[in-house]
Residue frames as a rotation matrix with the C-alpha (Angstrom) as fourth column:
MET 1
0.639 -0.735 0.226 118.77
-0.528 -0.633 -0.567 129.35
0.560 0.243 -0.792 75.53
ILE 2
0.113 -0.636 0.763 120.32
-0.951 0.153 0.269 127.62
-0.288 -0.756 -0.587 78.53
SER 3
0.647 0.172 0.743 119.55
-0.095 0.985 -0.146 124.22
-0.757 0.023 0.653 77.12
SER 4
0.940 -0.329 0.094 121.50
0.140 0.120 -0.983 124.92
0.312 0.937 0.159 73.92
ILE 5
0.315 -0.859 0.403 124.46
-0.834 -0.453 -0.314 126.21
0.452 -0.238 -0.860 75.95
VAL 6
0.165 -0.211 0.963 124.43
-0.745 0.613 0.262 123.08
-0.646 -0.761 -0.056 78.12
LEU 7
0.865 0.175 0.471 124.08
0.140 0.817 -0.560 120.80
-0.483 0.550 0.682 75.10
THR 8
0.778 -0.628 0.024 126.98
-0.212 -0.298 -0.931 122.56
0.592 0.719 -0.365 73.37
THR 9
0.138 -0.726 0.673 129.11
-0.989 -0.138 0.054 122.22
0.054 -0.673 -0.737 76.50
GLY 10
0.437 0.098 0.894 128.33
-0.360 0.930 0.074 118.51
-0.825 -0.354 0.441 76.67
LEU 11
0.976 -0.062 0.211 129.20
0.217 0.413 -0.884 118.05
-0.033 0.909 0.416 73.01
LEU 12
0.529 -0.831 0.170 132.48
-0.591 -0.505 -0.630 119.94
0.609 0.232 -0.758 73.43
LEU 13
0.123 -0.468 0.875 133.43
-0.899 0.322 0.298 117.77
-0.421 -0.823 -0.381 76.42
ILE 14
0.717 0.176 0.674 132.72
0.049 0.953 -0.300 114.64
-0.695 0.249 0.674 74.37
LEU 15
0.924 -0.368 0.105 134.86
0.088 -0.065 -0.994 115.94
0.372 0.928 -0.028 71.50
VAL 16
0.299 -0.847 0.439 137.75
-0.881 -0.422 -0.214 116.98
0.366 -0.323 -0.873 73.78
GLY 17
0.252 -0.153 0.956 137.65
-0.644 0.710 0.284 113.59
-0.722 -0.687 0.080 75.49
PHE 18
0.885 0.113 0.452 137.59
0.234 0.731 -0.640 111.76
-0.403 0.672 0.621 72.17
TRP 19
0.739 -0.668 0.091 140.49
-0.291 -0.438 -0.851 113.87
0.608 0.602 -0.517 70.90
GLY 20
0.183 -0.680 0.710 142.43
-0.983 -0.104 0.153 113.14
-0.030 -0.726 -0.688 74.08
MET 21
0.514 0.060 0.855 141.87
-0.256 0.963 0.086 109.42
-0.819 -0.263 0.511 73.74
LEU 22
0.930 -0.072 0.360 143.07
0.354 0.435 -0.828 109.37
-0.097 0.897 0.430 70.14
THR 23
0.702 -0.650 0.292 146.09
-0.189 -0.565 -0.803 111.65
0.687 0.508 -0.519 70.38
HIS 24
0.230 -0.641 0.732 147.80
-0.971 -0.204 0.126 110.65
0.068 -0.740 -0.669 73.63
SER 25
0.108 -0.270 -0.957 149.82
-0.241 0.926 -0.289 107.53
0.964 0.262 0.035 74.30
ASN 26
-0.883 -0.344 0.318 149.85
-0.364 0.077 -0.928 107.83
0.295 -0.936 -0.194 78.10
ILE 27
-0.554 0.692 -0.463 147.29
0.573 0.720 0.390 105.50
0.603 -0.049 -0.796 79.65
LEU 28
-0.472 0.382 -0.794 146.29
0.718 -0.356 -0.598 108.00
-0.511 -0.853 -0.106 82.36
ARG 29
-0.752 0.188 -0.632 145.55
-0.391 -0.899 0.198 110.65
-0.531 0.395 0.749 79.72
ILE 30
-0.769 0.517 -0.376 143.46
-0.133 0.445 0.886 108.15
0.625 0.731 -0.273 77.81
ILE 31
-0.451 0.602 -0.658 141.50
0.873 0.450 -0.187 107.41
0.184 -0.659 -0.729 81.00
ILE 32
-0.580 0.214 -0.786 141.00
0.248 -0.873 -0.421 111.15
-0.776 -0.439 0.453 81.56
GLY 33
-0.854 0.265 -0.447 139.73
-0.519 -0.393 0.759 111.48
0.025 0.880 0.474 77.98
PHE 34
-0.628 0.640 -0.444 137.32
0.391 0.752 0.531 108.62
0.674 0.160 -0.722 78.58
SER 35
-0.416 0.448 -0.792 136.07
0.851 -0.115 -0.512 110.32
-0.320 -0.887 -0.333 81.75
LEU 36
-0.755 0.126 -0.644 135.60
-0.211 -0.976 0.057 113.61
-0.621 0.178 0.763 79.90
MET 37
-0.801 0.500 -0.329 133.51
-0.262 0.202 0.944 111.83
0.538 0.842 -0.031 77.30
GLY 38
-0.451 0.637 -0.625 131.40
0.786 0.616 0.059 110.32
0.423 -0.464 -0.778 80.05
THR 39
-0.544 0.212 -0.812 130.93
0.511 -0.683 -0.521 113.70
-0.665 -0.699 0.263 81.74
GLY 40
-0.860 0.224 -0.459 129.81
-0.475 -0.679 0.559 115.25
-0.186 0.699 0.690 78.45
THR 41
-0.647 0.643 -0.410 127.33
0.148 0.633 0.760 112.42
0.748 0.431 -0.505 77.99
HIS 42
-0.438 0.476 -0.763 125.96
0.896 0.164 -0.413 112.96
-0.072 -0.864 -0.498 81.51
ILE 43
-0.716 0.144 -0.683 125.49
0.001 -0.978 -0.207 116.67
-0.698 -0.149 0.700 80.83
ILE 44
-0.821 0.419 -0.388 123.63
-0.484 -0.150 0.862 115.94
0.303 0.895 0.326 77.61
ILE 45
-0.562 0.634 -0.531 121.38
0.573 0.762 0.303 113.37
0.596 -0.134 -0.792 79.29
VAL 46
-0.406 0.403 -0.821 120.39
0.770 -0.333 -0.544 115.84
-0.492 -0.853 -0.175 82.01
ALA 47
-0.797 0.067 -0.600 119.95
-0.255 -0.938 0.234 118.69
-0.547 0.339 0.765 79.50
ILE 48
-0.840 0.523 -0.147 117.51
0.053 0.347 0.936 116.61
0.540 0.779 -0.319 77.46
GLY 49
-0.234 0.784 -0.574 115.14
0.899 0.399 0.178 116.43
0.369 -0.475 -0.799 80.43
TYR 50
-0.809 -0.126 -0.574 115.31
0.410 -0.821 -0.397 120.17
-0.421 -0.556 0.716 81.19
VAL 51
0.046 0.857 0.514 112.03
0.915 -0.242 0.322 122.12
0.400 0.455 -0.796 80.90
THR 52
-0.799 -0.327 0.505 112.09
0.186 -0.932 -0.311 125.91
0.572 -0.154 0.805 81.17
ASN 53
-0.525 0.567 0.635 110.04
-0.821 -0.533 -0.203 127.00
0.223 -0.628 0.746 84.20
GLY 54
-0.098 0.454 -0.885 109.22
-0.149 0.873 0.465 123.35
0.984 0.178 -0.018 84.85
THR 55
0.138 0.214 0.967 107.93
-0.984 -0.083 0.158 121.88
0.114 -0.973 0.200 88.06
ALA 56
-0.773 -0.368 0.517 108.21
-0.490 0.863 -0.118 118.52
-0.403 -0.345 -0.848 89.74
PRO 57
-0.639 0.525 -0.563 106.16
-0.418 0.378 0.826 115.81
0.646 0.763 -0.022 88.00
ILE 58
-0.873 0.431 -0.227 103.64
0.432 0.470 -0.770 115.53
-0.225 -0.771 -0.596 90.82
ILE 59
-0.557 0.750 0.357 100.02
0.130 -0.346 0.929 115.91
0.821 0.564 0.096 89.75
ASP 60
-0.463 0.458 -0.759 98.03
0.856 0.008 -0.517 117.75
-0.231 -0.889 -0.396 92.42
ARG 61
0.585 0.747 -0.316 96.27
0.654 -0.665 -0.361 121.12
-0.480 0.005 -0.877 92.80
ALA 62
0.166 -0.608 -0.777 99.38
-0.223 -0.790 0.571 123.00
-0.960 0.079 -0.267 91.65
LEU 63
-0.725 -0.441 -0.529 99.77
-0.627 0.106 0.771 120.95
-0.284 0.891 -0.353 88.46
SER 64
0.336 0.919 0.208 96.77
-0.640 0.385 -0.665 119.59
-0.691 0.091 0.717 86.62
VAL 65
0.142 -0.223 0.964 96.81
0.420 0.896 0.145 116.64
-0.897 0.384 0.221 84.23
SER 66
0.841 0.235 0.487 96.38
0.536 -0.249 -0.807 118.91
-0.068 0.940 -0.336 81.19
GLU 67
0.817 -0.574 0.061 99.39
-0.564 -0.816 -0.123 121.06
0.120 0.066 -0.991 82.19
ALA 68
0.607 -0.593 0.530 101.61
-0.151 0.568 0.809 118.12
-0.780 -0.571 0.255 83.09
THR 69
0.587 -0.381 0.714 102.84
0.768 0.541 -0.342 117.49
-0.256 0.749 0.610 79.54
SER 70
0.518 -0.368 0.772 104.10
0.421 -0.675 -0.605 121.04
0.744 0.639 -0.195 79.04
HIS 71
0.513 -0.272 0.814 105.20
-0.614 -0.779 0.126 122.10
0.600 -0.565 -0.567 82.56
ALA 72
0.890 -0.161 0.426 106.44
-0.264 0.581 0.770 118.95
-0.372 -0.798 0.475 84.29
VAL 73
-0.008 -0.964 -0.266 110.13
-0.999 -0.004 0.045 118.01
-0.045 0.266 -0.963 84.21
ASP 74
0.685 0.194 -0.702 110.79
-0.368 0.924 -0.104 114.50
0.628 0.330 0.705 82.93
PRO 75
0.588 -0.463 0.663 112.43
-0.724 0.065 0.687 112.54
-0.361 -0.884 -0.297 85.80
ILE 76
0.929 -0.195 0.315 113.76
0.272 0.936 -0.222 109.73
-0.252 0.292 0.923 83.58
PRO 77
0.547 -0.794 0.264 116.79
0.182 -0.195 -0.964 111.63
0.817 0.576 0.038 82.16
ALA 78
0.254 -0.454 0.854 117.79
-0.866 -0.500 -0.009 112.72
0.431 -0.737 -0.520 85.67
ALA 79
0.695 0.038 0.718 117.57
-0.473 0.777 0.416 109.14
-0.542 -0.629 0.558 86.93
LEU 80
0.886 -0.404 0.226 119.54
0.447 0.620 -0.645 107.90
0.121 0.673 0.730 83.92
GLY 81
0.459 -0.734 0.501 122.13
-0.293 -0.657 -0.695 110.63
0.839 0.172 -0.516 84.52
VAL 82
0.355 -0.296 0.887 122.66
-0.931 -0.028 0.363 109.61
-0.083 -0.955 -0.286 88.14
THR 83
0.827 -0.013 0.562 122.90
-0.025 0.998 0.060 105.95
-0.562 -0.064 0.825 87.15
ALA 84
0.806 -0.543 0.236 125.36
0.348 0.113 -0.931 106.76
0.479 0.832 0.280 84.37
ILE 85
0.390 -0.674 0.627 127.52
-0.717 -0.650 -0.252 108.78
0.577 -0.351 -0.737 86.78
VAL 86
0.474 -0.174 0.863 127.75
-0.704 0.514 0.490 105.84
-0.529 -0.840 0.121 89.19
ILE 87
0.864 -0.142 0.483 128.54
0.343 0.868 -0.359 103.37
-0.368 0.476 0.799 86.42
GLY 88
0.729 -0.608 0.314 131.11
0.036 -0.425 -0.905 105.75
0.684 0.671 -0.288 84.91
MET 89
0.377 -0.586 0.718 132.83
-0.912 -0.369 0.177 106.12
0.161 -0.722 -0.673 88.25
ALA 90
0.600 -0.119 0.791 133.04
-0.280 0.895 0.347 102.34
-0.749 -0.430 0.504 88.65
VAL 91
0.881 -0.279 0.382 134.43
0.471 0.435 -0.767 101.91
0.048 0.856 0.515 85.13
THR 92
0.578 -0.693 0.431 137.00
-0.409 -0.703 -0.581 104.65
0.706 0.159 -0.690 85.76
ALA 93
0.418 -0.407 0.812 138.05
-0.844 0.158 0.513 102.92
-0.337 -0.900 -0.277 88.99
VAL 94
0.742 -0.133 0.657 138.54
0.215 0.975 -0.046 99.63
-0.635 0.176 0.752 87.12
MET 95
0.821 -0.457 0.343 140.56
0.302 -0.163 -0.939 101.39
0.485 0.874 0.005 84.40
LEU 96
0.458 -0.668 0.587 142.78
-0.768 -0.630 -0.118 103.05
0.449 -0.397 -0.801 87.00
ALA 97
0.510 -0.253 0.822 143.30
-0.518 0.674 0.528 99.72
-0.687 -0.695 0.213 88.79
TYR 98
0.835 -0.197 0.514 144.24
0.493 0.685 -0.537 98.16
-0.247 0.701 0.669 85.45
ALA 99
0.709 -0.601 0.369 146.66
-0.144 -0.635 -0.759 101.05
0.690 0.485 -0.537 84.79
ILE 100
0.438 -0.548 0.713 148.32
-0.885 -0.121 0.450 100.41
-0.160 -0.827 -0.538 88.15
ARG 101
0.612 -0.176 0.771 148.77
0.029 0.979 0.201 96.74
-0.790 -0.101 0.605 87.23
LEU 102
0.855 -0.315 0.412 150.20
0.457 0.079 -0.886 97.70
0.246 0.946 0.212 83.85
TYR 103
0.589 -0.660 0.467 152.63
-0.607 -0.742 -0.283 100.10
0.534 -0.117 -0.838 85.52
ASP 104
0.483 -0.390 0.784 153.73
-0.650 0.440 0.620 97.38
-0.587 -0.809 -0.041 87.94
SER 105
0.708 -0.173 0.685 154.51
0.389 0.905 -0.173 95.05
-0.590 0.389 0.708 85.06
LYS 106
0.477 -0.496 0.726 156.36
0.815 -0.059 -0.576 97.45
0.328 0.866 0.376 82.71
LYS 107
-0.096 -0.467 -0.879 157.25
0.792 -0.571 0.216 100.47
-0.603 -0.675 0.425 84.92
THR 108
-0.984 -0.099 -0.151 155.76
-0.005 -0.822 0.569 102.81
-0.181 0.561 0.808 82.31
LEU 109
-0.115 0.993 -0.003 152.32
0.233 0.024 -0.972 104.08
-0.966 -0.112 -0.234 81.32
SER 110
-0.385 -0.072 -0.920 153.15
-0.802 -0.468 0.372 104.63
-0.457 0.881 0.122 77.66
ILE 111
0.608 0.728 0.318 150.94
-0.440 0.642 -0.628 102.53
-0.661 0.241 0.711 75.44
ASP 112
0.538 -0.477 -0.695 153.87
-0.745 0.115 -0.657 101.98
0.393 0.871 -0.294 73.07
ALA 113
-0.491 -0.775 0.397 155.56
-0.871 0.422 -0.252 99.71
0.028 -0.470 -0.882 75.65
PHE 114
-0.186 0.529 0.828 152.73
-0.358 0.748 -0.558 97.19
-0.915 -0.400 0.050 75.46
THR 115
-0.226 0.024 -0.974 153.35
-0.973 -0.055 0.225 95.88
-0.048 0.998 0.036 71.94
GLU 116
-0.977 -0.210 -0.037 153.05
-0.212 0.976 0.048 92.19
0.026 0.055 -0.998 72.85
SER 117
-0.461 0.873 0.162 149.31
0.276 0.314 -0.908 92.55
-0.844 -0.374 -0.386 73.35
LYS 118
-0.182 0.370 -0.911 148.75
-0.835 -0.547 -0.056 93.78
-0.519 0.751 0.408 69.77
TRP 119
0.798 0.518 0.307 147.25
-0.257 0.754 -0.604 91.44
-0.544 0.404 0.735 67.19
């Protein structure tokens, strides 16, 4: 139950972010849409590794080898989620720095003002 709610939330964040990127012409709103898409992706990655009533993937007296496949939480999606969050933050910082440079050159953040860079 909770996994489907979390997956749906992640999908909705991806769709809202994608919609925001396509419908707005302000560069900051496009960056926010990109960040929303990334957050939705992070939620989905972590939700994939969720196991109901799961335990840490440490095989000892509390968790035998035969029970490990059905009761242990997979640590790989959590590690990928943390890595993706760090990379997403760095990419967002680069996009914001680029937006500052664009604002310094044209004194606007509207994407329509940057027609000379079109094909």
